[in-house]
Backbone as CSV, one residue per row, in Angstrom:
resi,resn,N_x,N_y,N_z,CA_x,CA_y,CA_z,C_x,C_y,C_z
1,MET,1.528,5.536,-37.798,-0.076,6.255,-37.137,-0.151,6.028,-35.651
2,VAL,-0.389,6.675,-34.511,-0.764,6.294,-33.439,-2.584,6.006,-33.238
3,ARG,-3.135,5.110,-32.764,-4.249,5.067,-32.860,-4.949,5.805,-31.885
4,THR,-6.602,5.950,-32.216,-7.267,7.026,-30.754,-7.542,5.898,-30.258
5,ASP,-7.637,5.900,-28.784,-8.475,5.494,-27.775,-9.827,4.673,-28.306
6,VAL,-10.587,5.437,-29.037,-11.953,4.749,-29.433,-11.277,3.677,-30.490
7,GLN,-10.903,4.115,-31.335,-10.198,2.794,-32.596,-9.617,1.646,-31.623
8,LEU,-8.781,1.967,-30.765,-8.074,0.636,-29.891,-9.262,-0.052,-29.573
9,MET,-10.171,0.299,-28.644,-11.343,-0.149,-28.178,-12.197,-0.776,-28.975
10,LEU,-12.302,-0.344,-30.488,-13.262,-0.830,-31.064,-12.226,-2.495,-31.706
11,ASP,-11.026,-2.042,-31.590,-10.110,-3.210,-32.139,-10.327,-4.376,-31.083
12,VAL,-10.319,-4.020,-30.068,-10.454,-4.810,-28.486,-11.844,-5.459,-28.975
13,LYS,-12.618,-4.800,-29.431,-14.109,-5.176,-29.561,-14.390,-6.721,-30.829
14,ALA,-13.454,-5.929,-31.853,-13.275,-7.038,-32.970,-12.138,-8.283,-32.414
15,GLY,-11.423,-8.230,-31.089,-11.001,-9.459,-30.988,-9.598,-9.420,-30.747
16,ASP,-9.237,-7.806,-30.528,-7.726,-7.733,-31.004,-6.899,-7.558,-29.596
17,GLY,-6.451,-8.787,-29.321,-5.580,-8.245,-27.828,-4.521,-7.332,-27.887
18,ASN,-3.644,-7.369,-28.989,-2.889,-5.986,-28.524,-3.506,-4.590,-28.113
19,SER,-4.741,-4.254,-29.245,-5.140,-3.430,-28.548,-5.005,-2.937,-27.409
20,PHE,-5.581,-3.988,-26.347,-6.251,-3.860,-25.471,-4.798,-3.736,-24.407
21,GLU,-3.448,-4.095,-24.625,-2.396,-3.995,-23.936,-2.107,-2.400,-24.310
22,LEU,-2.416,-2.127,-25.444,-2.076,-0.494,-25.643,-2.953,0.351,-24.498
23,LEU,-3.830,-0.087,-24.487,-4.329,0.964,-23.814,-4.466,0.614,-22.024
24,LEU,-4.066,-0.601,-21.821,-3.166,-0.884,-20.262,-2.109,0.002,-20.493
25,GLN,-1.557,-0.065,-21.192,-0.267,0.696,-21.280,-0.364,1.908,-20.992
26,ARG,-0.832,2.545,-21.850,-1.718,3.953,-21.580,-2.169,4.796,-20.917
27,TYR,-3.013,3.606,-20.153,-3.980,4.248,-18.941,-3.565,4.044,-17.696
28,ARG,-2.713,2.659,-17.582,-2.551,2.560,-16.045,-2.040,3.371,-15.496
29,THR,-0.899,3.983,-15.599,-0.769,4.873,-14.793,-1.211,6.008,-14.179
30,PRO,-1.956,6.745,-14.955,-2.559,7.620,-14.653,-3.986,7.004,-13.652
31,LEU,-4.545,6.119,-14.003,-5.559,5.398,-13.220,-4.838,4.875,-11.974
32,VAL,-3.871,4.481,-11.750,-3.694,4.135,-10.598,-3.064,5.425,-9.426
33,ASN,-2.839,6.046,-10.335,-2.229,7.481,-9.642,-3.942,8.259,-9.103
34,PHE,-4.545,8.437,-10.070,-6.462,8.499,-9.334,-6.713,7.803,-8.238
35,LEU,-6.648,6.576,-8.543,-7.464,6.159,-7.714,-6.588,5.691,-6.377
36,PHE,-5.319,6.197,-6.433,-4.567,6.822,-5.391,-5.178,7.737,-4.240
37,ARG,-5.220,8.839,-5.167,-5.511,9.802,-4.525,-7.094,9.484,-3.645
38,MET,-7.310,8.428,-4.360,-8.938,8.789,-3.868,-8.970,8.031,-2.831
39,VAL,-8.219,6.814,-2.916,-8.287,5.647,-1.716,-7.485,5.683,-0.762
40,ARG,-6.170,6.408,-0.895,-5.173,6.786,-0.111,-4.397,5.344,0.496
41,ASN,-4.516,4.410,-1.014,-3.262,3.129,-0.401,-3.183,2.590,-1.817
42,ARG,-1.775,2.455,-1.673,-1.172,2.165,-3.419,-1.680,0.988,-3.230
43,GLU,-1.523,-0.675,-2.558,-1.964,-2.014,-3.067,-3.536,-2.050,-3.428
44,GLN,-4.033,-0.889,-2.709,-5.629,-1.092,-3.124,-6.113,-0.359,-4.190
45,ALA,-5.192,0.723,-4.502,-5.422,1.205,-6.014,-4.804,0.476,-6.933
46,GLU,-3.835,-0.201,-6.978,-3.762,-1.454,-8.213,-4.604,-2.410,-7.735
47,ASP,-5.332,-2.604,-7.046,-6.353,-3.660,-7.126,-7.371,-3.153,-7.767
48,LEU,-8.097,-2.306,-7.522,-8.964,-1.140,-8.328,-8.738,-0.958,-9.542
49,ALA,-7.736,-0.649,-9.663,-6.880,-0.541,-11.285,-7.432,-1.626,-12.519
50,GLN,-6.858,-2.798,-11.659,-6.811,-4.313,-11.627,-8.107,-4.067,-12.060
51,GLU,-9.215,-3.651,-11.300,-10.796,-4.379,-11.815,-11.268,-3.465,-12.665
52,VAL,-10.792,-2.298,-12.607,-11.443,-1.280,-14.032,-11.173,-1.982,-15.415
53,PHE,-9.661,-2.090,-15.345,-9.920,-2.828,-16.688,-10.482,-4.205,-16.952
54,LEU,-10.496,-4.927,-16.082,-10.903,-6.071,-16.228,-12.449,-5.500,-16.209
55,ARG,-13.359,-4.715,-15.712,-14.633,-4.611,-16.386,-14.944,-3.318,-17.734
56,VAL,-13.509,-3.435,-17.778,-13.841,-2.635,-19.642,-13.570,-3.781,-20.498
57,TYR,-12.545,-5.033,-19.919,-12.238,-6.176,-21.197,-13.888,-6.767,-21.305
58,ARG,-14.389,-6.906,-20.071,-15.713,-7.597,-19.802,-16.563,-6.901,-21.194
59,ALA,-16.866,-5.457,-21.136,-17.622,-4.722,-21.683,-17.247,-4.793,-23.071
60,ARG,-16.550,-5.265,-23.179,-15.575,-5.111,-24.567,-16.773,-5.213,-25.978
61,GLU,-17.585,-6.377,-26.275,-18.349,-6.722,-26.890,-19.492,-5.571,-27.267
62,ASP,-20.225,-5.116,-25.721,-20.963,-4.137,-25.755,-20.503,-2.619,-25.931
63,TYR,-19.141,-2.017,-26.296,-18.544,-0.807,-26.232,-19.435,-0.320,-27.407
64,VAL,-19.649,0.979,-27.287,-20.384,1.628,-28.151,-19.614,3.182,-27.997
65,PRO,-19.012,3.634,-29.163,-18.061,5.158,-29.080,-19.336,6.145,-28.501
66,SER,-20.002,5.955,-27.337,-20.741,7.389,-27.606,-20.063,8.291,-27.014
67,ALA,-18.985,8.252,-25.829,-18.358,9.441,-24.912,-16.997,8.832,-25.345
68,LYS,-16.137,9.877,-24.634,-14.623,9.746,-25.007,-14.241,8.433,-23.858
69,PHE,-13.079,7.437,-24.492,-12.780,6.463,-23.831,-12.216,6.910,-22.510
70,THR,-12.028,7.767,-22.381,-11.158,8.418,-20.887,-12.387,8.607,-20.167
71,THR,-13.549,9.104,-20.281,-14.678,9.352,-19.948,-15.472,8.301,-19.333
72,TRP,-15.524,7.477,-19.901,-15.953,5.700,-19.448,-15.258,5.169,-18.369
73,LEU,-13.579,5.350,-19.192,-12.663,4.373,-18.116,-12.990,5.344,-16.749
74,PHE,-13.052,6.320,-16.737,-12.937,7.131,-15.205,-13.977,7.357,-14.680
75,ARG,-15.263,6.747,-15.490,-16.505,6.920,-14.621,-16.447,5.479,-13.695
76,ILE,-15.976,4.398,-14.804,-15.766,2.898,-13.997,-14.696,3.029,-12.691
77,ALA,-13.993,4.126,-12.818,-12.747,4.142,-11.913,-13.333,4.984,-10.683
78,THR,-13.704,5.963,-10.811,-14.501,6.856,-9.779,-15.781,5.864,-9.193
79,ASN,-16.755,5.436,-9.440,-17.673,4.453,-9.158,-16.813,3.369,-8.037
80,LEU,-16.140,2.409,-9.063,-15.196,1.720,-7.796,-14.556,1.965,-6.518
81,ALA,-13.821,3.516,-6.707,-13.339,4.626,-5.919,-14.363,4.699,-4.906
82,LEU,-15.263,5.175,-4.992,-16.076,6.044,-3.832,-16.607,4.552,-3.483
83,ASN,-17.167,3.312,-4.051,-17.899,2.290,-3.048,-16.555,1.966,-2.171
84,SER,-15.563,1.829,-2.862,-14.448,1.514,-1.739,-14.222,2.485,-0.555
85,VAL,-14.362,3.326,-0.861,-13.987,4.395,0.075,-15.022,4.588,1.413
86,ARG,-16.214,4.285,0.751,-17.473,4.020,1.712,-17.504,2.899,2.550
87,ASP,-16.889,1.866,1.831,-16.858,0.120,2.383,-15.490,0.875,3.443
88,ASN,-14.890,1.426,2.949,-13.138,1.274,4.148,-13.907,2.030,5.273
89,ARG,-14.772,3.228,5.350,-14.943,4.156,6.321,-15.847,3.163,7.292
90,TYR,-16.513,2.148,7.237,-16.383,1.229,7.849,-15.835,0.970,8.756
91,GLN,-14.989,0.134,8.276,-13.353,-0.608,9.074,-13.224,0.320,9.553
92,LYS,-12.702,1.772,9.132,-12.128,2.792,10.163,-12.847,3.083,11.549
93,LEU,-14.193,2.437,11.434,-14.731,2.833,12.722,-14.642,2.009,13.444
94,GLU,-13.659,0.611,13.154,-13.440,-0.128,14.164,-12.428,-0.133,14.751
95,VAL,-11.334,0.657,14.384,-10.022,1.264,14.352,-10.423,2.282,16.178
96,SER,-9.457,1.813,16.963,-9.589,2.788,17.976,-9.444,4.391,17.600
97,ILE,-9.915,5.299,18.625,-10.394,6.947,18.029,-8.707,7.410,18.670
98,ASP,-8.459,6.878,19.184,-7.075,7.819,19.707,-5.721,6.861,19.180
99,ALA,-6.045,6.077,18.067,-4.895,5.672,17.203,-4.032,6.637,16.773
100,PRO,-2.881,6.208,16.731,-2.089,7.734,15.872,-2.395,7.672,14.926
101,VAL,-2.372,8.865,14.165,-2.941,8.889,12.330,-1.877,9.507,11.894
102,SER,-1.111,9.067,11.073,-0.185,9.626,10.021,-0.248,10.012,9.061
103,LEU,0.189,11.286,8.391,-0.122,11.835,7.431,0.857,11.184,6.468
104,ASP,2.082,10.393,7.059,3.040,10.420,6.360,3.100,8.917,5.508
105,ALA,1.749,8.310,5.903,2.066,7.295,5.215,1.590,7.351,3.622
106,GLU,2.473,5.902,2.995,2.162,6.135,1.657,3.207,7.428,1.068
107,ASP,4.054,7.774,1.609,4.314,9.496,1.366,5.222,9.501,-0.045
108,GLY,6.111,8.573,-0.311,6.443,8.304,-1.183,5.866,8.055,-2.904
109,ASP,4.902,7.417,-2.643,3.848,7.123,-3.418,3.429,8.564,-4.383
110,GLU,3.403,9.238,-4.246,3.133,10.498,-5.214,4.008,11.064,-5.967
111,ARG,4.791,10.612,-6.083,5.958,11.474,-6.722,5.470,12.089,-8.348
112,THR,4.586,11.505,-8.720,3.616,11.873,-10.081,3.563,13.699,-9.725
113,MET,2.850,13.542,-8.535,2.361,15.233,-8.382,3.581,16.453,-8.131
114,ASP,5.084,15.572,-7.675,5.933,16.968,-7.818,6.464,17.358,-9.272
115,VAL,6.585,18.735,-8.576,7.551,19.529,-9.764,8.821,20.103,-9.381
116,PRO,9.990,18.951,-9.738,11.270,18.944,-9.269,11.988,20.516,-9.634
117,GLU,12.354,20.975,-8.581,13.110,22.105,-9.094,14.288,21.978,-9.758
118,LYS,15.279,22.416,-10.312,16.571,22.357,-10.187,17.504,21.888,-9.808
119,HIS,17.745,22.239,-8.577,18.832,22.316,-7.459,18.366,22.570,-6.171
120,PRO,17.169,21.920,-5.457,16.181,22.443,-4.290,17.350,22.342,-3.367
121,ASN,17.535,23.195,-2.499,18.211,22.347,-0.853,17.179,21.997,-0.224
122,ILE,18.061,21.331,0.810,17.138,20.444,1.931,16.047,21.221,2.479
123,GLU,16.467,22.529,2.923,14.951,23.070,3.343,13.915,23.643,2.275
124,GLN,14.418,23.806,1.347,13.253,24.071,0.081,12.258,22.751,-0.097
125,HIS,13.237,21.500,-0.015,12.784,20.499,0.273,12.010,20.210,1.408
126,LEU,12.084,20.324,2.176,11.315,19.889,3.357,9.644,20.704,3.300
127,VAL,10.093,22.230,3.359,8.623,23.314,3.052,7.997,22.424,1.881
128,GLU,8.253,22.189,0.581,7.606,21.299,-0.362,7.251,20.279,0.179
129,ASP,7.840,19.680,0.739,6.943,18.055,1.174,5.771,18.598,2.039
130,ALA,5.875,19.515,3.446,5.221,19.703,4.404,4.067,20.571,3.332
131,ARG,4.529,21.679,2.694,3.096,21.912,1.454,2.129,20.683,0.920
132,ARG,3.114,19.418,0.396,2.130,18.675,-0.589,1.545,18.111,0.386
133,LYS,2.202,17.619,1.385,0.915,16.673,2.831,-0.008,17.869,3.349
134,MET,0.322,19.097,3.367,-0.980,19.501,3.825,-2.271,19.964,2.563
135,ILE,-1.869,19.887,1.166,-2.900,19.946,0.112,-3.605,18.764,0.353
136,ARG,-2.595,17.478,0.043,-3.199,16.352,0.340,-4.254,15.931,1.117
137,HIS,-3.595,16.333,2.687,-4.384,15.905,3.769,-5.822,16.977,3.534
138,ALA,-5.894,18.213,2.712,-7.188,19.263,2.878,-8.306,18.361,1.935
139,ILE,-7.256,18.213,0.761,-7.911,17.199,-0.206,-8.760,15.857,0.249
140,ASP,-8.033,15.274,0.954,-8.542,13.656,1.907,-9.712,13.986,2.614
141,LYS,-9.828,15.522,3.238,-11.244,15.756,4.315,-12.390,16.039,3.233
142,LEU,-12.326,16.303,2.134,-13.182,16.575,0.971,-14.262,15.331,1.311
143,PRO,-15.228,15.694,1.066,-16.457,14.612,1.059,-16.248,13.776,-0.392
144,GLU,-16.140,12.741,-0.326,-15.537,11.465,-1.722,-16.064,12.054,-3.120
145,LYS,-17.612,12.416,-3.091,-17.927,12.980,-4.137,-17.203,14.389,-4.670
146,GLN,-16.682,15.328,-3.926,-16.223,16.318,-4.162,-14.675,16.145,-4.102
147,ARG,-14.193,15.338,-3.656,-12.472,14.607,-3.750,-12.513,14.321,-4.947
148,ALA,-13.857,13.711,-5.683,-13.039,12.837,-7.176,-13.640,14.374,-7.867
149,ALA,-14.288,14.740,-7.519,-14.384,16.055,-9.160,-12.972,16.743,-8.914
150,VAL,-12.588,17.489,-7.950,-11.420,17.972,-7.668,-10.185,17.050,-8.406
151,LEU,-10.192,16.151,-8.201,-9.186,15.359,-8.413,-8.939,15.157,-10.462
152,LEU,-10.434,14.733,-10.687,-10.832,14.637,-12.510,-10.246,15.885,-12.923
153,HIS,-10.887,16.885,-12.257,-10.819,18.561,-12.636,-9.197,18.959,-12.547
154,LYS,-8.293,18.769,-11.532,-7.367,19.535,-11.144,-6.089,18.386,-11.715
155,TYR,-6.180,17.501,-11.563,-5.069,16.547,-11.579,-5.190,15.988,-13.137
156,GLU,-6.437,14.976,-13.387,-6.783,14.531,-14.463,-6.933,15.495,-15.344
157,GLU,-7.142,16.789,-15.367,-7.490,18.047,-16.497,-8.824,17.656,-17.466
158,LEU,-10.258,16.963,-16.968,-10.981,16.740,-17.675,-11.460,18.167,-17.434
159,ASP,-12.608,18.294,-18.699,-13.302,18.889,-18.840,-14.755,18.818,-17.868
160,TYR,-15.334,19.974,-17.693,-16.663,20.010,-17.302,-17.819,18.968,-17.660
161,ALA,-17.751,18.890,-18.974,-18.641,17.638,-19.648,-18.181,16.692,-19.143
162,GLU,-16.751,16.222,-19.304,-16.389,14.747,-18.905,-16.741,14.430,-17.711
163,ILE,-16.038,15.836,-16.769,-16.818,15.143,-15.352,-17.996,15.046,-14.821
164,ALA,-18.793,15.604,-15.437,-20.012,15.860,-15.381,-20.635,13.925,-15.467
165,LYS,-20.142,13.762,-16.979,-20.785,12.663,-17.160,-20.416,11.511,-16.505
166,ILE,-19.090,11.449,-15.887,-18.314,10.776,-15.027,-18.880,10.501,-13.679
167,LEU,-19.607,11.504,-12.943,-20.324,11.646,-11.793,-21.487,11.842,-12.105
168,ASN,-21.822,11.591,-13.293,-23.570,11.203,-13.306,-23.911,12.368,-13.013
169,CYS,-23.951,13.860,-13.191,-24.822,15.001,-12.768,-24.460,15.616,-13.844
170,SER,-25.382,16.638,-13.520,-25.698,18.240,-14.884,-23.926,18.642,-14.707
171,GLU,-24.076,19.602,-15.562,-22.847,20.540,-15.454,-22.822,21.401,-14.779
172,SER,-24.144,22.172,-14.169,-24.240,23.148,-13.231,-24.057,22.507,-11.920
173,ALA,-24.728,20.992,-11.619,-24.587,20.625,-10.479,-23.024,20.217,-10.253
174,LEU,-22.309,20.096,-11.091,-20.834,19.966,-10.922,-20.123,21.152,-10.516
175,LYS,-20.308,21.851,-11.369,-20.163,23.287,-11.031,-20.331,23.888,-9.499
176,SER,-21.385,23.637,-9.406,-21.890,23.801,-7.660,-21.179,23.042,-6.896
177,LEU,-20.487,21.807,-7.208,-20.113,20.706,-6.492,-18.616,21.329,-6.185
178,LEU,-17.854,21.720,-7.253,-16.768,22.053,-7.351,-16.317,23.115,-6.738
179,PHE,-17.227,24.182,-6.432,-17.328,25.462,-6.270,-17.641,25.103,-4.555
180,ARG,-18.203,24.252,-3.964,-17.989,23.928,-2.448,-16.942,23.326,-2.299
181,ALA,-16.358,22.359,-3.018,-15.066,22.276,-3.009,-13.869,23.071,-2.810
182,TYR,-13.461,23.679,-3.754,-12.448,24.776,-4.221,-12.897,25.692,-2.983
183,GLU,-13.991,26.024,-2.165,-14.619,26.946,-1.001,-13.814,26.278,-0.014
184,ALA,-13.846,25.253,0.154,-13.809,24.180,1.095,-12.042,24.668,1.061
185,LEU,-11.597,23.875,0.388,-9.688,24.037,0.409,-9.394,25.515,0.047
186,ARG,-9.761,26.348,-0.351,-9.315,27.628,0.521,-9.716,27.724,1.591
187,VAL,-10.730,27.659,2.598,-10.233,27.880,3.678,-9.488,26.943,4.494
188,GLU,-9.811,25.584,4.172,-8.220,24.739,5.101,-7.208,25.025,4.320
189,LEU,-6.651,25.654,3.223,-5.626,25.835,3.015,-5.129,27.451,3.267
190,ALA,-6.093,28.166,4.123,-5.701,29.562,4.163,-4.419,30.342,5.185
191,PRO,-3.854,28.862,5.513,-2.630,29.274,6.223,-1.662,29.352,5.306
192,LEU,-1.450,28.026,4.543,-0.415,27.709,3.602,-0.289,28.884,2.814
193,VAL,-1.826,29.846,1.924,-1.533,30.783,1.343,-0.745,31.873,2.116
194,ALA,-0.812,32.423,3.650,-0.454,33.286,4.404,1.010,33.179,4.278
195,GLN,1.332,31.910,4.452,2.676,32.016,4.795,3.630,32.119,3.535
196,ARG,2.921,31.489,2.395,3.328,31.647,1.080,3.674,33.064,0.650
197,ALA,2.738,33.953,0.890,2.412,35.465,1.332,4.045,36.105,1.865
198,ARG,4.128,35.374,2.779,5.210,36.470,3.186,6.452,36.154,2.991
199,GLN,6.875,34.882,2.069,8.066,34.175,1.952,8.176,35.179,0.732
């Protein structure tokens, strides 16, 4: 019988290290993928994921299953990611304004977002690759909290109540945040939609 996240965490609280390993195996990949989409750096995402699990482990004795485990986990991850993005913003200001910016950086790291076709030809592959880059770039341009909300909603498929708890806001505030984010994405990605309509 598969134990729930809450059961595993309660076992961790009781001193069972194997249960923590199971949680780590279950959530490491989704967590690293989420963090990568937030910070756009694979090594940094790995470090942040390690910090998330470290914080979960340190808090094991105080754990109370008042919310879903994923809500708690992604709340820690989101707070760390938002802090990291803000900290790195100041570092980026030191970089020369006319330094070339490449959207291709870390390109191979988003395989989890790809939906492979049965037999794509090279042209389809290039078109899809360009489309993914455009979407990633549009999401990257969102303010941090909007980006976190969109990633939690679309990629992690969490419901409004969970995301509101993670972002520490009301559901109505979250809906407003998502509305603004999706409106910005709609405007940013209008050329992509127009291009697909012509195909």
